[in-house]
C-alpha positions as CSV (number, residue, x, y, z in Angstrom):
1,X,-6.0,-8.9,18.8
2,X,-8.5,-9.5,21.6
3,X,-9.6,-5.8,21.6
4,X,-9.3,-2.8,19.4
5,X,-10.0,0.9,20.0
6,X,-10.9,3.5,17.5
7,X,-10.2,7.1,18.6
8,X,-10.8,9.5,15.7
9,X,-9.8,13.1,16.0
10,X,-12.6,15.1,17.6
11,X,-15.5,12.9,16.2
12,X,-17.3,9.6,16.3
13,X,-18.0,9.3,12.6
14,X,-16.6,5.8,12.3
15,X,-17.7,4.4,15.7
16,X,-20.8,2.4,14.7
17,X,-19.3,0.8,11.6
18,X,-16.2,0.0,13.7
19,X,-18.3,-1.5,16.5
20,X,-20.3,-3.8,14.1
21,X,-17.1,-4.9,12.3
22,X,-15.4,-5.8,15.6
23,X,-18.4,-7.8,16.7
24,X,-18.4,-9.6,13.3
25,X,-14.7,-10.5,13.8
26,X,-15.2,-11.5,17.5
27,X,-12.9,-8.7,18.7
28,X,-13.9,-6.5,21.6
29,X,-14.7,-2.9,20.3
30,X,-13.5,0.0,22.4
31,X,-15.0,3.3,21.3
32,X,-13.3,6.6,22.1
33,X,-12.4,10.0,20.8
34,X,-9.0,11.8,20.6
35,X,-10.4,15.2,21.8
36,X,-9.0,18.7,21.2
37,X,-9.0,20.5,24.6
38,X,-9.1,24.3,24.7
39,X,-6.1,25.8,26.5
40,X,-8.5,28.2,28.3
41,X,-12.3,27.8,27.8
42,X,-14.2,26.4,24.9
43,X,-16.1,29.7,24.8
44,X,-12.9,31.7,24.3
45,X,-12.2,32.3,20.6
46,X,-9.5,34.8,20.4
47,X,-7.1,34.7,17.4
48,X,-3.6,33.4,18.0
49,X,-4.5,32.2,21.5
50,X,-7.4,29.9,21.3
51,X,-6.4,28.1,18.1
52,X,-4.0,26.2,20.3
53,X,-5.1,23.0,22.1
54,X,-3.9,19.9,23.8
55,X,-5.0,16.4,23.1
56,X,-6.9,14.0,25.3
57,X,-8.0,10.4,24.5
58,X,-11.2,9.3,26.2
59,X,-12.4,5.7,26.1
60,X,-16.0,4.5,27.0
61,X,-15.9,2.1,29.9
62,X,-19.7,1.5,29.7
63,X,-22.8,2.7,28.0
64,X,-23.0,5.8,30.2
65,X,-19.4,6.6,29.1
66,X,-20.5,6.2,25.5
67,X,-23.4,8.6,26.1
68,X,-21.0,11.1,27.6
69,X,-18.8,10.8,24.6
70,X,-21.8,11.8,22.5
71,X,-22.5,14.8,24.7
72,X,-18.9,15.9,24.6
73,X,-18.6,15.7,20.9
74,X,-21.9,17.5,20.4
75,X,-20.9,20.4,22.6
76,X,-17.4,20.5,21.1
77,X,-18.9,21.3,17.8
78,X,-21.9,23.4,18.8
79,X,-20.2,25.5,21.5
80,X,-16.4,25.0,21.3
81,X,-15.6,25.0,17.6
82,X,-12.7,27.3,16.8
83,X,-10.4,25.9,14.1
84,X,-11.2,22.5,15.7
85,X,-14.1,21.1,17.8
86,X,-12.9,21.8,21.4
87,X,-13.9,20.7,24.8
88,X,-12.7,22.2,28.1
89,X,-12.4,21.5,31.9
90,X,-16.0,22.5,32.5
91,X,-17.4,19.9,30.1
92,X,-15.1,17.2,31.4
93,X,-16.2,17.9,35.0
94,X,-19.8,17.5,33.8
95,X,-19.4,14.5,31.5
96,X,-16.5,12.3,32.8
97,X,-18.4,9.4,34.3
98,X,-17.8,6.1,32.6
99,X,-14.8,7.4,30.8
100,X,-11.1,6.5,30.9
101,X,-8.6,9.3,30.2
102,X,-5.2,9.0,28.5
103,X,-3.0,12.0,28.1
104,X,0.7,12.7,27.7
105,X,0.4,15.8,29.9
106,X,-1.3,15.2,33.3
107,X,-2.5,18.8,33.8
108,X,-5.7,18.6,35.9
109,X,-7.0,15.4,34.4
110,X,-6.0,13.3,37.3
111,X,-8.1,15.5,39.6
112,X,-11.2,14.8,37.5
113,X,-10.7,11.2,36.5
114,X,-8.8,9.9,39.6
115,X,-7.7,6.2,39.0
116,X,-9.4,6.4,35.6
117,X,-6.5,8.6,34.4
118,X,-3.5,7.1,32.7
119,X,-0.3,8.9,31.6
120,X,0.2,7.9,27.9
121,X,3.8,7.1,27.1
122,X,5.3,6.5,23.7
123,X,8.6,4.8,23.0
124,X,10.4,8.2,22.5
125,X,9.2,9.4,25.9
126,X,10.7,6.6,27.9
127,X,14.1,8.1,28.5
128,X,12.4,11.1,30.2
129,X,9.9,9.1,32.3
130,X,10.1,9.8,36.0
131,X,9.9,6.4,37.7
132,X,8.9,8.0,41.0
133,X,5.7,9.4,39.4
134,X,2.5,8.1,41.0
135,X,0.7,8.2,37.7
136,X,-0.4,4.9,36.0
137,X,1.4,4.7,32.7
138,X,0.1,3.1,29.5
139,X,1.9,2.4,26.2
140,X,0.5,4.5,23.4
141,X,1.3,4.7,19.7
142,X,0.0,7.2,17.1
143,X,-1.6,4.9,14.6
144,X,-2.8,6.3,11.2
145,X,-2.4,3.3,8.8
146,X,-1.8,-0.4,8.9
147,X,1.6,-1.1,7.1
148,X,4.8,1.1,7.2
149,X,4.6,1.2,3.4
150,X,1.3,3.0,3.6
151,X,2.9,6.3,4.7
152,X,2.7,8.0,1.3
153,X,-1.1,7.4,1.3
154,X,-1.5,9.3,4.5
155,X,0.7,12.2,3.3
156,X,-1.4,12.5,0.1
157,X,-4.7,12.3,2.0
158,X,-3.6,15.0,4.4
159,X,-2.5,17.2,1.5
160,X,-5.9,16.7,-0.2
161,X,-8.1,17.2,2.8
162,X,-6.2,19.9,4.6
163,X,-4.7,21.8,1.7
164,X,-1.3,21.3,3.2
165,X,2.1,20.6,1.6
166,X,3.1,17.0,1.5
167,X,4.6,15.6,4.7
168,X,3.9,18.8,6.6
169,X,1.4,17.2,9.0
170,X,3.8,14.7,10.6
171,X,7.5,14.2,10.9
172,X,8.7,12.2,7.8
173,X,10.7,9.8,10.0
174,X,7.8,9.0,12.3
175,X,6.3,5.5,11.8
176,X,2.6,5.8,12.2
177,X,1.7,2.2,11.3
178,X,-0.1,-0.4,13.4
179,X,2.5,-1.8,15.8
180,X,2.6,-5.5,16.6
181,X,2.4,-6.9,20.1
182,X,5.9,-8.2,19.8
183,X,7.3,-4.8,18.9
184,X,5.4,-3.1,21.7
185,X,6.7,-5.5,24.3
186,X,10.2,-4.9,23.0
187,X,9.8,-1.1,23.1
188,X,8.5,-1.2,26.7
189,X,10.6,-4.2,28.1
190,X,11.9,-2.0,30.9
191,X,8.3,-0.7,31.7
192,X,6.1,-3.9,31.5
193,X,3.4,-2.1,33.5
194,X,2.8,0.1,30.5
195,X,1.8,-2.9,28.4
196,X,0.0,-4.6,31.3
197,X,-2.2,-1.5,31.7
198,X,-3.4,-1.8,28.0
199,X,-4.9,-5.1,29.0
200,X,-6.3,-3.6,32.2
201,X,-8.0,-0.8,30.3
202,X,-9.3,-3.2,27.6
203,X,-10.9,-5.5,30.3
204,X,-12.6,-2.6,32.0
205,X,-14.2,-1.3,28.7
206,X,-17.5,-3.1,28.1
207,X,-20.2,-1.3,26.1
208,X,-23.2,-3.0,24.4
209,X,-25.0,-0.9,21.9
210,X,-28.5,-1.9,20.9
211,X,-28.5,-1.7,17.1
212,X,-31.2,-2.6,14.6
213,X,-34.2,-1.7,16.8
214,X,-36.5,0.8,15.1
215,X,-37.1,3.9,17.1
216,X,-40.0,6.3,16.1
217,X,-40.8,9.8,17.1
218,X,-43.3,10.5,19.8
219,X,-46.3,11.2,17.6
220,X,-49.1,12.8,19.6
221,X,-52.5,11.2,19.0
222,X,-55.0,13.9,20.0
223,X,-57.9,11.4,20.2
224,X,-56.1,9.3,22.8
225,X,-56.2,6.2,20.7
226,X,-53.2,3.9,20.4
227,X,-51.0,4.2,17.3
228,X,-52.6,1.1,15.8
229,X,-56.1,2.3,16.5
230,X,-55.4,5.7,15.1
231,X,-53.9,4.4,11.9
232,X,-56.9,2.0,11.4
233,X,-59.3,4.9,12.0
234,X,-57.6,7.1,9.4
235,X,-57.6,4.2,6.9
236,X,-61.3,3.4,7.3
237,X,-62.2,7.1,7.1
238,X,-60.4,7.1,3.8
239,X,-63.1,5.1,2.1
240,X,-65.4,8.1,2.1
241,X,-62.7,10.5,1.2
242,X,-61.6,8.4,-1.7
243,X,-65.2,7.7,-2.7
244,X,-64.4,4.0,-2.6
245,X,-66.9,1.3,-1.7
246,X,-66.0,-1.1,1.2
247,X,-66.2,-4.2,-0.9
248,X,-65.2,-7.6,0.7
249,X,-62.1,-7.8,-1.4
250,X,-60.8,-4.3,-0.5
251,X,-61.7,-4.8,3.2
252,X,-59.8,-8.1,3.2
253,X,-56.8,-6.4,1.7
254,X,-56.9,-3.6,4.2
255,X,-57.1,-6.0,7.1
256,X,-54.2,-8.0,5.7
257,X,-51.9,-4.9,5.3
258,X,-52.9,-3.5,8.7
259,X,-52.1,-6.8,10.4
260,X,-48.6,-6.8,9.0
261,X,-48.0,-3.1,9.8
262,X,-49.3,-3.5,13.4
263,X,-47.4,-6.8,13.9
264,X,-44.1,-5.1,13.0
265,X,-44.8,-2.1,15.1
266,X,-44.7,0.4,12.2
267,X,-48.0,2.2,12.8
268,X,-46.3,5.4,14.2
269,X,-44.1,5.6,11.1
270,X,-47.2,5.7,8.9
271,X,-48.8,8.3,11.1
272,X,-45.8,10.6,11.0
273,X,-45.6,10.4,7.2
274,X,-49.3,11.0,6.8
275,X,-49.1,14.1,9.1
276,X,-46.2,15.5,7.0
277,X,-48.1,15.2,3.8
278,X,-51.2,16.6,5.3
279,X,-49.3,19.7,6.4
280,X,-47.7,20.0,3.0
281,X,-51.1,19.9,1.3
282,X,-52.5,22.5,3.7
283,X,-49.7,24.9,3.0
284,X,-49.7,24.4,-0.7
285,X,-46.3,22.8,-0.7
286,X,-45.8,20.5,-3.7
287,X,-45.2,17.0,-2.5
288,X,-44.9,13.6,-4.2
289,X,-44.6,10.0,-3.1
290,X,-42.9,7.4,-5.3
291,X,-41.6,3.8,-5.1
292,X,-42.9,0.5,-3.9
293,X,-45.2,2.2,-1.3
294,X,-47.6,2.6,-4.3
295,X,-48.5,-1.1,-3.7
296,X,-50.3,-0.3,-0.4
297,X,-54.0,0.2,-0.1
298,X,-53.5,1.4,3.5
299,X,-51.3,4.3,2.4
300,X,-53.8,5.2,-0.4
301,X,-56.7,5.3,2.1
302,X,-54.6,7.2,4.7
303,X,-53.9,9.9,2.2
304,X,-50.2,9.1,1.8
305,X,-50.3,7.9,-1.8
306,X,-52.6,8.8,-4.6
307,X,-52.8,5.5,-6.5
308,X,-55.3,2.7,-5.9
309,X,-53.0,-0.4,-6.1
310,X,-55.9,-2.7,-6.8
311,X,-56.6,-0.9,-10.1
312,X,-53.1,-1.6,-11.3
313,X,-52.6,-4.9,-9.6
314,X,-49.7,-3.6,-7.5
315,X,-48.4,-6.0,-4.8
316,X,-48.1,-4.9,-1.1
317,X,-45.3,-7.4,-0.5
318,X,-42.9,-5.4,-2.7
319,X,-43.2,-2.6,-0.2
320,X,-43.5,-4.5,3.1
321,X,-42.7,-8.2,3.2
322,X,-44.0,-10.0,6.2
323,X,-41.0,-12.3,6.2
324,X,-38.3,-9.6,6.0
325,X,-37.2,-7.5,9.0
326,X,-36.5,-4.4,7.0
327,X,-38.5,-1.2,7.7
328,X,-40.9,0.3,5.3
329,X,-39.4,3.0,3.0
330,X,-41.7,5.8,1.9
331,X,-39.9,8.1,-0.4
332,X,-41.2,11.6,-0.1
333,X,-40.3,14.5,-2.4
334,X,-41.0,18.1,-1.3
335,X,-40.5,21.2,-3.4
336,X,-36.9,22.1,-2.8
337,X,-37.7,25.9,-2.5
338,X,-40.0,25.1,0.5
339,X,-38.1,22.2,2.1
340,X,-37.0,24.5,5.0
341,X,-40.7,25.1,5.8
342,X,-41.2,21.3,6.2
343,X,-38.1,21.1,8.5
344,X,-39.3,24.0,10.6
345,X,-42.7,22.3,10.9
346,X,-41.1,19.1,12.2
347,X,-38.9,21.0,14.7
348,X,-41.9,22.8,16.0
349,X,-44.0,19.6,16.4
350,X,-41.3,17.3,17.9
351,X,-38.9,19.8,19.5
352,X,-35.7,21.5,18.2
353,X,-33.4,19.1,20.0
354,X,-35.3,16.1,18.7
355,X,-34.8,17.0,15.0
356,X,-31.6,17.3,12.8
357,X,-30.5,17.1,9.3
358,X,-28.0,14.3,8.7
359,X,-24.5,14.6,7.5
360,X,-23.2,13.0,4.3
361,X,-19.6,12.1,3.5
362,X,-18.3,13.1,0.1
363,X,-16.1,10.3,-1.1
364,X,-13.2,10.3,-3.6
365,X,-14.6,8.9,-6.8
366,X,-12.4,7.9,-9.8
367,X,-12.2,11.2,-11.6
368,X,-12.0,13.3,-8.4
369,X,-9.3,11.0,-6.9
370,X,-7.1,11.4,-10.0
371,X,-7.4,15.2,-10.0
372,X,-6.8,15.4,-6.2
373,X,-3.8,13.2,-6.3
374,X,-2.3,15.1,-9.3
375,X,-2.5,18.3,-7.3
376,X,-1.3,16.8,-4.1
377,X,1.7,15.2,-5.7
378,X,2.7,18.4,-7.5
379,X,2.0,17.3,-11.1
380,X,0.5,19.7,-13.6
381,X,-3.2,20.4,-13.8
382,X,-3.2,19.6,-17.5
383,X,-1.9,16.1,-16.9
384,X,-4.5,15.4,-14.2
385,X,-7.2,16.8,-16.5
386,X,-6.1,14.6,-19.4
387,X,-6.1,11.4,-17.3
388,X,-9.4,12.2,-15.6
389,X,-11.2,12.8,-18.9
390,X,-10.2,9.3,-20.0
391,X,-12.3,7.8,-17.2
392,X,-15.8,7.1,-18.5
393,X,-18.8,8.4,-16.5
394,X,-20.5,5.8,-14.3
395,X,-24.2,5.1,-14.2
396,X,-26.4,6.2,-11.3
397,X,-26.0,3.6,-8.5
398,X,-23.0,2.1,-10.3
399,X,-20.1,4.6,-9.9
400,X,-17.1,4.2,-12.1
401,X,-13.9,2.8,-10.5
402,X,-10.3,3.3,-11.8
403,X,-9.9,-0.4,-12.3
404,X,-13.1,-0.6,-14.4
405,X,-12.1,2.5,-16.3
406,X,-8.8,0.9,-17.3
407,X,-10.6,-2.2,-18.6
408,X,-13.1,-0.1,-20.6
409,X,-10.8,2.5,-22.1
410,X,-7.7,1.2,-23.9
411,X,-6.4,4.8,-24.2
412,X,-6.2,5.1,-20.4
413,X,-4.5,1.8,-20.1
414,X,-2.0,2.7,-22.8
415,X,-1.2,6.0,-21.1
416,X,-0.7,4.2,-17.8
417,X,1.8,1.7,-19.4
418,X,3.8,4.3,-21.3
419,X,3.9,7.4,-19.0
420,X,5.6,7.1,-15.6
421,X,3.9,10.2,-14.1
422,X,0.5,8.8,-15.1
423,X,1.4,5.5,-13.5
424,X,2.4,7.2,-10.3
425,X,-0.9,9.2,-10.2
426,X,-3.2,6.3,-11.0
427,X,-1.4,3.9,-8.5
428,X,-1.9,6.5,-5.7
429,X,-5.5,7.4,-6.8
430,X,-6.5,3.7,-6.6
431,X,-5.3,3.6,-3.0
432,X,-7.3,6.6,-1.9
433,X,-10.4,5.9,-4.0
434,X,-13.5,5.6,-1.9
435,X,-12.0,7.5,1.1
436,X,-14.1,10.2,2.7
437,X,-13.1,13.6,1.4
438,X,-15.3,15.9,3.4
439,X,-18.5,16.1,5.4
440,X,-21.5,18.2,4.5
441,X,-25.2,18.5,5.2
442,X,-27.3,16.0,3.3
443,X,-29.8,17.7,1.0
444,X,-32.8,15.8,2.2
445,X,-32.2,13.4,5.1
446,X,-33.8,14.4,8.4
447,X,-33.8,12.5,11.7
448,X,-36.7,12.8,14.1
449,X,-36.1,11.2,17.6
450,X,-38.3,10.5,20.6
451,X,-35.6,11.9,22.9
452,X,-33.0,14.7,22.6
453,X,-30.6,13.6,19.8
454,X,-27.5,13.8,21.9
């Protein structure tokens, strides 16, 4: 393929990983969303009426289109969520620039998008296609997995994630695999323009995301100094606070560390962290710093850490290496009963729309995957429990996999070889292992941005 598009249902969770992988494989990435559109307004949330919606695929033509996707997704969750995250006509009229629209029902989309609207046509719709229609048509397929033989995996995942009966989400006969170019050309041989328009759309979609650049909050320096000057001032004032003499050896170490921190542009990060810990101390909130940052004399003098690295011969390079592009990582722990106070402080300082907790994806690990599959496939709880308990517990940072469990526990391997139901469960569990099961709020990760997060 020359180009690929990812259009997840109502979200952009996979967009960045997809974008980076496409670039790695020298394939043009096209980022989009398969939106849920409210039948009436996103603000209407009346039972049995507003839980119905239509679908609309939007693809980013350019970076402005990508930003509009972000705004639409954000508002669909914060304002339009009712059973599903929903957008509506009002939002589309506001945020349609730089976007291509594809739908199987024209409705009012052509009024908003003009020649950026395409009527999506699947192979089954061709007999009903009105050749006199003025709409541009484009070939579309509902793709949920790569190979036709992958269908049982989808049914099992849908059952696990949606608490639905197997096969209830999609018609059993529908092939939802990735279709080859040859098959598409054969399906649309009487409507070649539908295939030609896929190329036209791909050629018009060109986004370039700037990734890997460190972006820090707008930390306000009341003295009017630059970030570098302010950090240096805080460090040198720390000699008196720490009752430490400015010996030539210590001053040389301070200058060395500051030169690296300044050279990499990380001064604002240190100031933000220093401010957080200062606030925690003033409010009597228990806080702790751990990890390789203990090797920095700058952080000790700035009041971030409480260990003099020179007394313990700790190396700065383990924390911040001048030859590596990675950012410094200062691990802060705050008393969990007062974490909300810290988040409120940050929101007050930097702005509500500049701060958010991050999401985290719960993934299906070995034991959980076995239990989920057992339930989804209709086997007894006792059997799933028996198999799962034969899976050893993994160590922190080294999660146990089903393959590894079978190598380490002969009893599990024996049960797999001798019991057909166990074999069915384990074979399927291996296929879904590592998939995202749900999304939730991360316990501690908070993002602070210099601009509104949308």
